[in-house]
C-alpha positions, 0 to 999 in steps of 0.5 A, spaced: 565 710 189 560 704 188 554 703 193 553 695 191 557 689 191 555 688 184 553 693 178 549 690 172 553 690 166 549 687 160 547 680 161 552 679 167 555 683 173 561 687 174 564 686 181 566 692 185 572 693 190 566 691 196 567 684 194 574 683 196 576 678 201 581 677 207 586 672 203 588 676 197 586 683 194 584 680 187 579 675 190 572 676 193 569 674 199 565 668 198 559 671 201 557 676 196 557 671 190 553 666 194 548 671 195 548 673 187 547 666 186 541 666 191 538 672 188 538 668 181 534 662 184 529 667 187 528 670 181 526 663 178 518 663 176 514 663 182 519 665 187 515 669 191 511 663 193 516 659 195 522 660 201 529 657 200 530 652 206 537 650 204 542 653 200 549 650 199 554 653 195 560 650 192 566 654 191 570 651 185 576 656 185 578 663 187 573 668 185 576 674 182 574 681 183 571 682 175 566 681 171 561 675 172 555 671 169 550 667 173 545 662 170 539 659 174 535 653 173 530 648 176 533 641 177 526 638 180 520 642 179 514 641 183 508 644 186 510 644 193 517 642 193 523 645 188 530 643 187 534 649 183 541 650 182 545 656 179 552 657 176 557 663 177 562 664 171 567 668 170 571 669 163 575 663 164 569 658 166 565 656 172 567 659 179 562 656 183 555 652 184 549 653 188 543 648 189 537 650 193 531 647 196 525 651 195 518 650 199 512 653 198 509 657 203 504 655 208 500 657 214 503 654 220 503 659 225 499 655 230 505 649 230 511 654 230 516 653 235 517 658 240 521 664 239 528 662 241 531 669 242 538 671 242 542 669 249 546 675 248 546 683 246 542 685 240 545 689 235 543 696 238 547 694 245 552 690 242 559 693 241 561 696 235 567 693 232 574 696 230 575 697 223 578 692 219 582 694 213 586 689 210 587 692 203 587 700 205 581 701 201 574 698 200 573 691 201 567 686 204 569 689 211 567 696 210 561 694 206 558 691 212 557 693 219 560 689 225 557 689 232 560 684 237 555 680 242 560 675 245 567 673 244 572 679 241 574 682 235 580 678 231 581 674 238 581 666 237 575 663 239 568 662 239 564 669 238 557 672 236 557 677 231 551 682 228 552 684 221 548 689 217 550 690 209 552 697 208 551 697 201 546 693 196 547 686 193 546 689 186 546 696 184 539 699 185 536 693 188 533 692 195 536 686 198 532 680 199 532 677 206 535 671 204 541 675 200 542 679 207 543 672 210 548 669 205 552 675 205 553 674 212 553 667 213 560 666 210 563 669 215 563 664 220 570 662 220 572 669 220 569 671 226 570 664 230 577 664 228 582 659 232 588 661 228 591 668 226 590 670 219 598 672 219 600 665 219 595 660 217 589 660 212 582 657 214 579 658 207 572 655 206 570 650 200 563 650 201 557 654 205 551 650 207 545 654 210 539 651 213 533 656 214 526 654 218 523 661 218 524 667 213 529 673 217 526 679 218 530 686 218 537 688 216 541 685 222 543 678 221 547 674 227 552 669 227 553 665 233 560 661 231 565 656 233 570 653 229 573 646 230 580 644 227 581 637 225 588 633 225 589 632 218 588 639 215 580 640 215 576 644 219 569 646 220 565 652 222 558 652 225 554 658 226 547 659 229 543 664 225 539 669 228 535 675 226 534 681 231 527 677 234 530 670 234 533 664 231 532 663 224 537 657 222 544 654 221 550 655 217 556 650 216 563 651 212 568 646 211 575 649 211 581 648 208 586 649 214 594 650 213 600 655 214 600 661 209 605 659 203 611 664 203 
């Protein structure tokens, strides 16, 4: 069995079953593809000297579980601030776009905001979630460990959920802090669902993450809430934490409607 979301294959990657999302077994959860594009942006020249402060991924169409390629480039190079983008493609063309602002790292420990610790149980004390196995086999949900700090698993309403990757992003590589966040951050609409998966879809068309500090450790928490408008649009908002404190925010625009058929 695979031990990662993606396996290098020539100039591209093979998606494993661990990328399967909740809506259709043929298509990926958007978290791993977002992280794969972030990895490409981090690998651009000078990445070790810069932090990604904002990352936005636009999902152009459903991303099949299959071969993918990713290309990254600078849109706006700079000594202190850079704008980079990545394009994810399958055999039929582009499936997702990402843009990220990278800011050169500096010493601002004296000016840093006081640590905002999570106002709920940490990962060691949070309840282990029941298994969610939509496809009777490997999926995104078995590739991630889930622990409930507030709210209830699969019950509508706001919730705070700790998440930790059980598998690597790319086979043979240690995930970066940024990619750990992005694998998790696209789950805000799921953990704070306001409608049943059986009757409705609430699929995100994009994900935007802002980080003001670099996450530490394996655990990422989403303190998430979904709001649904009157015309088929929703918004899922997450406050993001690592085990020591708040690290940023995540937002997802949602397509909301009844399930077809």
